N, C-alpha and C positions, 0 to 999 in steps of 0.2 A: 594381539597385535593387530589382530585383525578390526577389532573394536577398537581401537585409539585411534586409526585410519578412518572407521566409519564417523568418530566423531569430531575430526578434523575435515572431512570434507563434510559432512552438515554443518558444521562454523562457516564455513566458505559460501556457499549457496542459499543462508536462509543466515543472516546475520539479525538480530532483534534490533536492533539499535540503526543500523543503515535502515531496516525498513521501514522500522516508525518515524523517521526523517525521510524518508521518499514517500511516504502515504500525505505525510502534509502538504512537502510540494508538488505534489503532483494534482492532486486536490486543489491546492490554492490555485493554481493553474489553471484550472481546468474552472475554475470558477472567474479568474479573470480572463480566461480570453473570452469562453460565453458576454461576460462582460463590455468587454471591449471588440469584440463583432456586431453584438447587437447594438454600437453607437458608432460604429464608420462601413457594417455594411444594410444595413436593417431597410433603409429605403432608396436603393441604391440601384445601377447596373447588374450589378454584382451578388444580385439577390442570393444565384446560388453557393454563395463560400458564404453568406449569412446563416442558409438551414445546413448544409455541409456543416460547420465551424458549431452550429447553434447543437447540433446531434452527439460529434464527436465529444464537443466538453460535458452536456450531459451524462454521456457516456463515462467515459471517462471521474465525473466524480464519484458517480453510482459505482463505478468499478472499486476505486477507491475507499469509499465507503462500506462496501464487504470485506475487501480485505484487513481493511480497520476493525470486522465484526471478526474477523478469523484470525489475524494476528496472535491475542495473547493464548485464544485455543491450541496451538501451534506455539508458542512461550514455555505454557504449562505442561504442555505433552513433549517440551524436549526437555525442560529443566526444573519439572516438577520429582522427579526423582532424587534427585539432587539438592535440591532444597533443604527434601525432607531430612533427608541424608544428615547437612548441615545442623539443623534442628533438635534431632535426636527421636522425630516421631517417625522413622521406620523403623518395626519391632521386626 
């Protein structure tokens, strides 16, 4: 009973499909933010927006790259035993 509840909570906390979509969307958002901030604010009186926006977008893209490298490890650790049982590899 406790294991079943733990699995439900784990699925709610880390949903692999939703996480993959969020990784792609946030990475693209970071790239687009950098591009448009550079176009609009690089040579204006609001250069501070360019500086902080550039830093934010670089941080967001690097964070998403790190999350995308960690994502398969999390999915395999959660689903690995289940996949082995389904394929008959667990002995």
